[in-house]
DSSP file (Angstrom, degrees, kcal/mol; ACC not computed):
  #  RESIDUE AA STRUCTURE BP1 BP2  ACC     N-H-->O    O-->H-N    N-H-->O    O-->H-N    TCO  KAPPA ALPHA  PHI   PSI    X-CA   Y-CA   Z-CA
    1    1 A V     >        0   0    0      0, 0.0     4,-2.2     0, 0.0     5,-0.2   0.000 360.0 360.0 360.0 -44.3    9.7    0.8   -4.6
    2    2 A Y  H  >  +     0   0    0      2,-0.2     4,-1.9     1,-0.2     5,-0.1   0.869 360.0  50.6 -69.4 -33.1    6.7    0.7   -2.1
    3    3 A E  H  > S+     0   0    0      2,-0.2     4,-2.3     1,-0.2     5,-0.2   0.939 112.9  47.0 -65.5 -47.4    4.5   -1.2   -4.7
    4    4 A R  H  > S+     0   0    0      1,-0.2     4,-2.4     2,-0.2    -2,-0.2   0.894 111.1  50.3 -66.0 -37.5    7.4   -3.8   -5.3
    5    5 A E  H  X S+     0   0    0     -4,-2.2     4,-1.8     2,-0.2    -1,-0.2   0.941 112.2  48.7 -64.5 -44.2    8.0   -4.3   -1.5
    6    6 A A  H  X S+     0   0    0     -4,-1.9     4,-1.3     1,-0.2    -2,-0.2   0.877 109.1  50.7 -63.4 -40.1    4.2   -4.8   -1.0
    7    7 A K  H  X S+     0   0    0     -4,-2.3     4,-0.8     1,-0.2     3,-0.3   0.904 111.5  49.8 -69.0 -39.6    4.0   -7.3   -3.8
    8    8 A A  H >X S+     0   0    0     -4,-2.4     4,-0.6     1,-0.2     3,-0.6   0.886 109.9  51.4 -67.1 -31.4    7.1   -9.2   -2.2
    9    9 A R  H 3< S+     0   0    0     -4,-1.8    -1,-0.2     1,-0.2    -2,-0.2   0.703  99.1  64.5 -76.2 -21.7    5.3   -9.2    1.2
   10   10 A L  H 3< S+     0   0    0     -4,-1.3    -1,-0.2    -3,-0.3    -2,-0.2   0.796 102.3  50.2 -63.8 -29.5    2.2  -10.7   -0.4
   11   11 A Q  H << S+     0   0    0     -4,-0.8     2,-0.5    -3,-0.6    -1,-0.2   0.702 102.7  66.7 -81.1 -22.6    4.3  -13.8   -1.2
   12   12 A R  S  < S-     0   0    0     -4,-0.6     2,-0.6    -3,-0.1    -1,-0.0  -0.882  75.3-152.0-105.1 124.4    5.6  -14.1    2.4
   13   13 A R        +     0   0    0     -2,-0.5    -3,-0.1     4,-0.0    -2,-0.0  -0.855  34.6 139.0-102.6 125.0    3.0  -15.0    4.9
   14   14 A Y    >   -     0   0    0     -2,-0.6     3,-2.8    -5,-0.2     4,-0.2  -0.977  62.6 -69.1-156.8 150.7    3.7  -13.8    8.4
   15   15 A P  T 3  S+     0   0    0      0, 0.0    -2,-0.0     0, 0.0     0, 0.0  -0.192 121.2  12.1 -47.5 121.4    1.6  -12.2   11.1
   16   16 A G  T >> S+     0   0    0      3,-0.0     4,-2.3     4,-0.0     3,-0.7   0.369  85.3 129.6  91.2  -7.6    0.6   -8.7   10.1
   17   17 A A  H <>  +     0   0    0     -3,-2.8     4,-3.0     1,-0.3     5,-0.2   0.869  69.8  53.0 -49.9 -42.2    1.7   -9.1    6.5
   18   18 A D  H 3> S+     0   0    0      1,-0.2     4,-2.0    -4,-0.2    -1,-0.3   0.839 110.5  48.0 -72.4 -29.3   -1.6   -7.8    5.1
   19   19 A H  H <> S+     0   0    0     -3,-0.7     4,-2.4     2,-0.2    -1,-0.2   0.923 111.8  49.4 -69.7 -41.4   -1.3   -4.6    7.3
   20   20 A D  H  X S+     0   0    0     -4,-2.3     4,-2.6     1,-0.2     5,-0.3   0.940 112.5  49.2 -60.3 -49.4    2.3   -4.2    6.2
   21   21 A V  H  X S+     0   0    0     -4,-3.0     4,-3.1    -5,-0.2     5,-0.2   0.933 110.8  50.1 -53.4 -50.9    1.0   -4.7    2.5
   22   22 A Y  H  X S+     0   0    0     -4,-2.0     4,-1.9    41,-0.3     5,-0.2   0.931 111.9  46.4 -58.7 -50.1   -1.8   -2.1    3.0
   23   23 A D  H  X S+     0   0    0     -4,-2.4     4,-2.0     2,-0.2    -1,-0.2   0.874 113.6  48.2 -69.3 -36.6    0.5    0.5    4.4
   24   24 A L  H  X S+     0   0    0     -4,-2.6     4,-2.7    -5,-0.2    -1,-0.2   0.904 112.6  50.4 -61.4 -43.4    3.2    0.0    1.6
   25   25 A L  H  X S+     0   0    0     -4,-3.1     4,-1.9    -5,-0.3    -2,-0.2   0.814 109.6  48.6 -72.3 -25.7    0.4    0.1   -1.0
   26   26 A H  H  X S+     0   0    0     -4,-1.9     4,-2.2     2,-0.2    -1,-0.2   0.863 111.1  51.4 -77.8 -40.1   -1.0    3.4    0.3
   27   27 A D  H  X S+     0   0    0     -4,-2.0     4,-1.8    -5,-0.2    -2,-0.2   0.951 111.4  47.7 -60.5 -46.1    2.5    4.9    0.4
   28   28 A A  H  X S+     0   0    0     -4,-2.7     4,-3.2     1,-0.2    -2,-0.2   0.927 109.7  53.8 -55.4 -46.8    2.9    3.8   -3.2
   29   29 A M  H  X S+     0   0    0     -4,-1.9     4,-2.1     1,-0.2    -1,-0.2   0.851 105.0  53.2 -63.0 -35.5   -0.4    5.3   -4.1
   30   30 A D  H  X S+     0   0    0     -4,-2.2     4,-2.1     2,-0.2    -1,-0.2   0.896 111.8  45.1 -65.3 -40.1    0.5    8.7   -2.6
   31   31 A W  H  X S+     0   0    0     -4,-1.8     4,-2.0     2,-0.2    -2,-0.2   0.926 111.4  52.8 -72.8 -37.5    3.6    8.8   -4.7
   32   32 A F  H  X S+     0   0    0     -4,-3.2     4,-2.6     2,-0.2    -2,-0.2   0.878 107.8  52.3 -55.1 -39.4    1.7    7.7   -7.8
   33   33 A Q  H  X S+     0   0    0     -4,-2.1     4,-1.7     2,-0.2    -1,-0.2   0.918 109.0  49.5 -66.3 -44.8   -0.8   10.5   -7.2
   34   34 A R  H  X S+     0   0    0     -4,-2.1     4,-0.7     2,-0.2    -1,-0.2   0.884 112.4  47.9 -54.3 -40.1    2.1   13.0   -7.0
   35   35 A A  H >X S+     0   0    0     -4,-2.0     3,-1.4     1,-0.2     4,-0.9   0.934 108.3  53.9 -70.9 -43.0    3.6   11.7  -10.2
   36   36 A D  H >< S+     0   0    0     -4,-2.6     3,-0.5     1,-0.3    -1,-0.2   0.851 103.9  57.1 -61.6 -31.2    0.2   11.8  -12.0
   37   37 A D  H 3< S+     0   0    0     -4,-1.7    -1,-0.3     1,-0.2    -2,-0.2   0.844 116.9  35.2 -65.7 -30.2   -0.2   15.5  -11.0
   38   38 A L  H << S+     0   0    0     -3,-1.4    -1,-0.2    -4,-0.7    -2,-0.2   0.451  89.9 124.4-103.3  -5.0    3.2   16.2  -12.8
   39   39 A H    <<  -     0   0    0     -4,-0.9     3,-0.1    -3,-0.5     2,-0.1  -0.182  61.9-114.7 -70.2 151.7    3.0   13.8  -15.8
   40   40 A P    >   -     0   0    0      0, 0.0     3,-2.0     0, 0.0     2,-0.1  -0.401  49.6 -78.7 -77.0 156.3    3.3   14.9  -19.4
   41   41 A V  T 3  S+     0   0    0      1,-0.3     3,-0.1    -2,-0.1     0, 0.0  -0.364 118.6  22.0 -59.7 128.9    0.3   14.6  -21.7
   42   42 A G  T 3  S+     0   0    0      1,-0.2     2,-0.8    -2,-0.1    -1,-0.3   0.381  93.3 109.5  96.6  -3.9   -0.2   11.2  -22.9
   43   43 A N    <   +     0   0    0     -3,-2.0     3,-0.2     1,-0.1    -1,-0.2  -0.899  29.3 161.9-106.1 101.1    1.8    9.5  -20.1
   44   44 A E     >  +     0   0    0     -2,-0.8     4,-2.4     1,-0.2     3,-0.5   0.166  36.2 116.6-107.5  16.8   -0.7    7.6  -17.9
   45   45 A D  H  > S+     0   0    0      1,-0.2     4,-2.5     2,-0.2     5,-0.2   0.918  77.8  48.6 -48.7 -55.6    1.9    5.3  -16.2
   46   46 A A  H  > S+     0   0    0      1,-0.3     4,-2.0     2,-0.2    -1,-0.2   0.790 110.4  49.2 -57.1 -36.3    1.3    6.8  -12.7
   47   47 A R  H  > S+     0   0    0     -3,-0.5     4,-2.0     2,-0.2    -1,-0.3   0.849 110.9  48.4 -82.6 -35.6   -2.3    6.5  -12.9
   48   48 A L  H  X S+     0   0    0     -4,-2.4     4,-2.8     2,-0.2    -2,-0.2   0.919 112.1  50.9 -68.3 -39.2   -2.2    2.8  -14.1
   49   49 A R  H  X S+     0   0    0     -4,-2.5     4,-2.3    -5,-0.2    -2,-0.2   0.903 110.1  50.0 -59.4 -43.8    0.2    2.0  -11.2
   50   50 A W  H  X S+     0   0    0     -4,-2.0     4,-2.5     2,-0.2    -1,-0.2   0.931 111.7  48.1 -61.8 -43.3   -2.2    3.8   -8.7
   51   51 A N  H  X S+     0   0    0     -4,-2.0     4,-3.4     1,-0.2     5,-0.2   0.947 109.4  52.6 -64.2 -46.6   -5.1    1.7  -10.2
   52   52 A T  H  X S+     0   0    0     -4,-2.8     4,-1.5     1,-0.2    -1,-0.2   0.952 111.6  46.8 -54.2 -49.8   -3.0   -1.6   -9.8
   53   53 A C  H >X S+     0   0    0     -4,-2.3     4,-2.1     1,-0.2     3,-0.9   0.956 113.3  48.5 -56.8 -54.0   -2.3   -0.7   -6.1
   54   54 A A  H 3X S+     0   0    0     -4,-2.5     4,-2.1     1,-0.3    -1,-0.2   0.902 109.9  53.0 -52.6 -50.1   -6.1    0.1   -5.6
   55   55 A R  H 3X S+     0   0    0     -4,-3.4     4,-2.1     1,-0.2    -1,-0.3   0.772 107.6  50.2 -62.4 -29.8   -7.1   -3.1   -7.2
   56   56 A I  H <X S+     0   0    0     -4,-1.5     4,-2.0    -3,-0.9     6,-0.3   0.865 110.4  50.0 -75.9 -39.8   -4.8   -5.3   -5.0
   57   57 A V  H  <>S+     0   0    0     -4,-2.1     5,-1.8    -5,-0.2     4,-0.3   0.918 115.9  41.9 -64.2 -37.1   -6.2   -3.6   -1.8
   58   58 A M  H ><5S+     0   0    0     -4,-2.1     3,-0.6     3,-0.2    -2,-0.2   0.898 114.0  50.1 -82.8 -39.7   -9.7   -4.2   -2.9
   59   59 A E  H 3<5S+     0   0    0     -4,-2.1    -2,-0.2     1,-0.2    -1,-0.2   0.875 119.6  39.0 -68.0 -36.5   -9.2   -7.9   -4.3
   60   60 A R  T 3<5S-     0   0    0     -4,-2.0    -1,-0.2    -5,-0.1    -2,-0.2   0.394 104.0-130.1 -89.8   0.7   -7.4   -8.8   -1.0
   61   61 A N  T < 5 -     0   0    0     -3,-0.6    -3,-0.2    -4,-0.3    -4,-0.1   0.845  38.1-174.3  51.8  42.5   -9.7   -6.9    1.1
   62   62 A L      < -     0   0    0     -5,-1.8    -1,-0.2    -6,-0.3   -43,-0.1  -0.341   2.8-169.3 -73.4 144.8   -6.7   -5.4    2.8
   63   63 A K        -     0   0    0     -3,-0.1   -41,-0.3    -2,-0.1   -40,-0.2  -0.862  27.2 -94.9-128.8 159.3   -7.4   -3.2    5.9
   64   64 A P        -     0   0    0      0, 0.0   -45,-0.1     0, 0.0   -44,-0.1  -0.425  53.3 -86.6 -73.1 156.7   -5.3   -0.8    7.9
   65   65 A R        -     0   0    0    -46,-0.2     3,-0.1    -2,-0.1     2,-0.1  -0.393  51.5-111.0 -62.7 132.5   -3.7   -2.0   11.1
   66   66 A P        -     0   0    0      0, 0.0    -1,-0.1     0, 0.0   -47,-0.0  -0.384  36.1-101.3 -71.4 148.6   -6.1   -1.7   14.0
   67   67 A E        -     0   0    0      1,-0.1     2,-0.9    -2,-0.1     3,-0.0  -0.364  27.3-128.8 -73.3 148.6   -5.2    0.9   16.5
   68   68 A D        +     0   0    0      1,-0.1    -1,-0.1    -3,-0.1    -3,-0.0  -0.838  36.5 166.1 -99.7  98.4   -3.6   -0.5   19.7
   69   69 A N        +     0   0    0     -2,-0.9     2,-0.2     2,-0.1    -1,-0.1   0.327  39.3 114.4 -97.0   4.3   -5.8    1.1   22.5
   70   70 A M        -     0   0    0      1,-0.1     2,-0.5    -3,-0.0    -2,-0.0  -0.549  69.4-125.1 -77.4 143.5   -4.5   -1.2   25.1
   71   71 A E        -     0   0    0     -2,-0.2     2,-0.6     2,-0.0    -2,-0.1  -0.756  21.6-148.0 -87.0 129.5   -2.3    0.3   27.9
   72   72 A H        -     0   0    0     -2,-0.5     2,-0.5     2,-0.0    -2,-0.0  -0.882  11.6-163.4-109.6 123.4    1.0   -1.3   28.2
   73   73 A H        -     0   0    0     -2,-0.6     2,-0.6     2,-0.0    -2,-0.0  -0.896   6.3-154.8-112.4 127.1    2.6   -1.5   31.7
   74   74 A L              0   0    0     -2,-0.5    -2,-0.0     1,-0.1     0, 0.0  -0.858 360.0 360.0-102.3 129.0    6.3   -2.2   32.3
   75   75 A E              0   0    0     -2,-0.6    -1,-0.1     0, 0.0    -2,-0.0   0.469 360.0 360.0-103.4 360.0    7.0   -3.7   35.7
């Protein structure tokens, strides 16, 4: 689900989309890693999906959202 949402957001261009895609793909990769640890012999689907996510991150040079270190004051 995370991978599909990330791919959908790649098609929609809005401010911060790349950071959202990065976060979603990393969530997907976490789940694919868990699935890979449990997979039956001969079933490499989770590993292949993990590799697809990693390839998207690398090809698009996606980065995590920068930390917001600014203080926000409400008046």
